N, C-alpha and C positions, 0 to 999 in steps of 0.2 A: 528025765531031768535033761536030755539030749535035745529032744525037741521043744523045750522050753528055751534053752540056750539059743537054738536056731531061730524059732520064731521071735524072740527077744532082739537080736540082731535086725531081724527083718522089720518090726515095728518101729524100731529106732530109725532107720533108713526110711521108711515110709513117712514118718512124722517130720524127718529133715526135708524130705521132699516136697511135702506138701507145704512147709513152712517159705519155701523159695518162691511160688506162687505170688504172695502178697507182699513179696520184698523183704522179707527177713531173711540175712544170710544165717544159714546154720554155723555152727561151730565144726571144727574138724572132727569127724567121726572116728571111733576106736577101730583100727583094721585088725578083726580078729574074727575067729570062727573058721568054718571049713573054707577051702581054697575059693570055691565059686563066690560065697559070700564075703570074703576077703577082697576078691577081685572087683566085686561089685562095688563094695565100699571106696575102695581105692580109687576106682574110677568116678564115684560119686565127689568123693573129695577134690579130685582132680578137677572135675566140671565145677564146683562151687569155687575155687580160686580161679578158674579161668574166666566165669561170670561176673566175679568181683573185680578182676584187671580191666574187662570189657566196660564195665559199668563207669569204673575209673576213668577211662579214656575216653568215655563218650560226654562225661561230665567236663573233663578239660577240653575238649572240642567245642562243646557249646559254651563255656566261658570265653573261649578264645574268638569265637563266632561272635557272640554277644558284644564283647569289647570292639570287635573290627566295626560293627554295624552302630557303634555309638560314635564313631571319631565323624566329625564333619565333613571330611574329604570323601569317605566312604558313602556317607547318606547322599552327598551330591552326585557321585559316580551312579549310586544306585537308580537315583532320580533320573539321571540322564540317560540311562540303559533304558530304564521302563519308559520314558518319555519318545526315546527313538524307535520304539516298538509300536506306540500308539500314534494317534492324529496330533499330538501336542507340539506342532514344529515350532511354534513361537518359543515355548519355553524351553525346548530343545537349544535353539539358536542363542537365546540369552544365557544359558549355562555355558 
C-alpha cells in the first residue's frame, strides 16, 4: 500500500510533466506524500505558474510589437533604416 501511494504520486507528476511539452498546461497538483515528493510537487507547481506567466508576457509583448509594426510611421522608419543599410540611396533620400 505504501509503495502504491508513492508511485501514484510520481505517475501523476510524470503525466503532468509530459503534458507540458505539447503545450497543455496541467492543473495544480496535490502536494502530498513524503517530504521529497511533496517538495518535488511544490517545485513543479511553481514551475508551471512561472511558465504560464512567461507565456502570457511573451504574448503581450508580441501583440505590442505587432501593433507597432502596423503603424505607417513605424513602417516608414523601418524601411528607412533598412534602406540606409543597403545601396538604395535614392529611396532613402526620398523618404
